[in-house]
C-alpha positions as CSV (number, residue, x, y, z in Angstrom):
1,M,93.5,-142.6,28.7
2,M,90.6,-145.1,28.8
3,T,91.7,-148.6,29.9
4,D,88.3,-150.2,30.6
5,G,87.1,-150.3,27.0
6,A,84.7,-147.4,27.4
7,S,84.2,-145.2,24.4
8,H,84.7,-141.5,24.3
9,S,81.1,-140.9,23.1
10,G,79.8,-140.2,26.6
11,R,76.9,-142.7,26.0
12,D,76.2,-145.3,28.6
13,G,74.4,-147.8,26.3
14,P,71.3,-149.2,27.8
15,Q,71.3,-146.6,30.6
16,D,71.3,-143.8,28.0
17,D,68.6,-145.6,26.0
18,F,66.5,-145.8,29.1
19,R,67.1,-142.1,29.9
20,S,66.1,-141.1,26.4
21,A,63.0,-143.2,26.4
22,L,62.0,-142.0,29.8
23,L,62.4,-138.3,28.8
24,G,60.4,-138.9,25.7
25,L,57.4,-140.1,27.8
26,I,57.3,-136.9,29.9
27,P,54.6,-135.2,27.8
28,H,52.4,-138.3,27.9
29,L,52.9,-138.6,31.7
30,R,52.1,-134.9,32.2
31,A,48.9,-135.2,30.2
32,F,47.8,-138.3,32.2
33,A,48.7,-136.6,35.5
34,R,46.8,-133.5,34.6
35,G,43.8,-135.6,33.7
36,L,44.0,-137.5,37.1
37,C,44.4,-134.5,39.4
38,G,43.2,-131.5,37.4
39,R,46.0,-129.2,38.6
40,P,49.0,-128.4,36.5
41,D,51.2,-127.8,39.5
42,L,50.3,-131.1,41.2
43,A,50.6,-132.9,37.8
44,D,54.1,-131.6,37.4
45,D,55.0,-132.8,40.9
46,L,53.5,-136.2,40.1
47,V,55.5,-136.5,36.9
48,Q,58.7,-135.4,38.6
49,E,58.2,-138.1,41.3
50,T,57.3,-140.7,38.6
51,V,60.5,-140.0,36.6
52,M,62.6,-140.2,39.8
53,K,61.0,-143.4,40.8
54,A,61.3,-144.9,37.3
55,W,65.0,-143.9,37.2
56,A,65.6,-145.4,40.6
57,A,63.9,-148.6,39.5
58,R,65.6,-148.7,36.0
59,E,67.3,-152.0,36.9
60,R,63.9,-153.6,37.4
61,Y,62.6,-152.5,34.1
62,E,62.6,-155.3,31.5
63,A,64.0,-154.0,28.2
64,G,61.6,-154.7,25.3
65,T,58.5,-154.3,27.5
66,N,56.1,-151.4,27.3
67,M,57.9,-148.6,29.1
68,K,54.9,-146.3,28.7
69,A,52.6,-148.7,30.6
70,W,55.3,-149.2,33.2
71,T,55.7,-145.5,33.9
72,F,52.0,-144.8,33.8
73,R,51.5,-147.5,36.4
74,I,54.2,-145.9,38.6
75,L,52.4,-142.5,38.2
76,R,49.0,-143.9,39.0
77,N,50.2,-145.8,42.0
78,H,52.0,-142.7,43.3
79,F,48.9,-140.6,42.8
80,L,46.7,-143.1,44.7
81,N,49.2,-143.4,47.5
82,E,49.2,-139.6,47.8
83,I,45.5,-139.5,48.1
84,R,45.5,-142.2,50.8
85,R,48.2,-140.3,52.7
86,S,46.5,-136.9,52.6
87,S,45.3,-135.8,56.0
88,R,41.8,-135.2,54.8
89,M,41.5,-138.7,53.5
90,T,42.7,-140.5,56.6
91,E,39.3,-140.4,58.3
92,M,37.3,-141.4,55.2
93,D,35.8,-144.8,54.3
94,E,37.4,-146.8,51.5
95,G,36.0,-145.5,48.2
96,A,35.3,-142.0,49.5
97,E,38.3,-140.7,47.5
98,D,36.1,-140.8,44.4
99,L,33.9,-138.1,45.9
100,H,36.9,-135.8,46.3
101,L,38.4,-136.4,42.9
102,V,35.3,-135.1,41.2
103,A,35.6,-131.3,40.9
104,A,32.3,-129.5,40.4
105,P,32.6,-127.0,37.7
106,A,32.6,-123.4,38.9
107,Q,32.3,-120.3,36.8
108,E,34.6,-118.4,39.1
109,D,37.3,-121.0,38.6
110,A,40.5,-119.1,37.7
111,L,41.6,-121.7,35.2
112,H,38.3,-121.6,33.2
113,V,38.5,-125.2,32.1
114,S,36.8,-126.3,29.0
115,D,33.3,-128.0,29.1
116,L,34.9,-131.3,28.2
117,Q,37.5,-131.1,30.9
118,S,34.9,-130.1,33.4
119,A,32.7,-133.0,32.4
120,L,35.6,-135.4,32.6
121,Y,36.2,-134.4,36.2
122,R,32.6,-135.2,37.1
123,L,33.2,-138.8,36.2
124,P,34.1,-141.3,38.8
125,K,37.8,-141.7,39.1
126,E,38.0,-145.2,37.6
127,R,36.0,-144.2,34.5
128,R,38.0,-141.0,34.0
129,E,41.2,-142.9,34.4
130,A,40.1,-145.6,31.8
131,L,39.1,-142.9,29.3
132,L,42.3,-141.0,29.8
133,L,44.4,-144.2,29.2
134,V,42.5,-145.5,26.3
135,G,41.2,-142.3,24.7
136,A,43.9,-139.7,25.4
137,G,46.8,-142.0,26.2
138,G,46.4,-144.3,23.2
139,F,46.7,-147.4,25.3
140,S,45.0,-150.6,24.1
141,Y,42.4,-152.1,26.5
142,E,45.0,-154.7,27.5
143,E,47.7,-152.1,28.3
144,A,45.2,-150.0,30.2
145,A,44.2,-153.1,32.2
146,Q,47.8,-153.7,33.0
147,V,48.4,-150.2,34.2
148,C,45.3,-150.3,36.4
149,G,45.8,-153.9,37.6
150,V,42.3,-155.0,36.6
151,P,40.9,-157.4,34.0
152,V,40.5,-156.3,30.4
153,G,36.7,-156.6,30.6
154,T,36.7,-154.1,33.5
155,I,38.6,-151.5,31.5
156,K,36.2,-152.0,28.5
157,S,33.2,-151.6,30.9
158,R,34.7,-148.5,32.5
159,V,35.4,-146.9,29.1
160,A,32.0,-147.7,27.7
161,R,30.2,-146.4,30.8
162,G,32.6,-143.4,31.0
163,R,31.8,-142.4,27.4
164,A,28.1,-142.8,28.0
165,Q,28.2,-140.7,31.1
166,L,30.4,-138.1,29.5
167,M,27.9,-137.8,26.6
168,A,25.1,-137.4,29.1
169,I,27.0,-134.7,31.1
170,L,27.8,-132.8,27.9
171,G,24.2,-133.0,26.8
172,E,23.0,-131.3,29.9
C-alpha cells in the first residue's frame, strides 16, 4: 500500500526525466570524447566518468538549460584534469599538453584512422575542440564558448583557423 502519494508507475518525475535526457546524450558525449582523446577505450572511460559526475551533480543542474552544453563541459573539464594529473605531464610547462595531444599519423597504426581524423589530431587542442563542438557537435558559437569558458569571438577564431589549418593539412 502506498501512503505517500507516489504512483505505481515507477517513474521519479524530474529525476527520471534527467536520467532519460542524460542517457540520450551518451552518443554525443562519446563522439566528443573520441575526438578529444583519439582512443575509443579512453573515450568510453571519459564518458562513463562524465555520466557519473553529471548524475552526482543532478541537483545542481538547472532544468530548462542546455543539458548538452552542461555535460560537454563536465567531460571537457574532466579530460583536461586527467591530462594535468598524468605523470608525464607533471614536469611540463603550461601549454605543453598541446604537443602531446597531437598524434602524428602513422601508417603502422593499428586503428588505421581516416585522413580527416588524422588531420584533425594534428590541429592544436583548442582548434580541434572548437571544430568538434561547432562542426560535429552541432553547438552554436555561443554554446561552444560556454562549454570552453571563453568569449564567443575566441571560438569563432578557433573554428575559422582550425578549418583553414585542416584544409591545408588535407591538401598536403
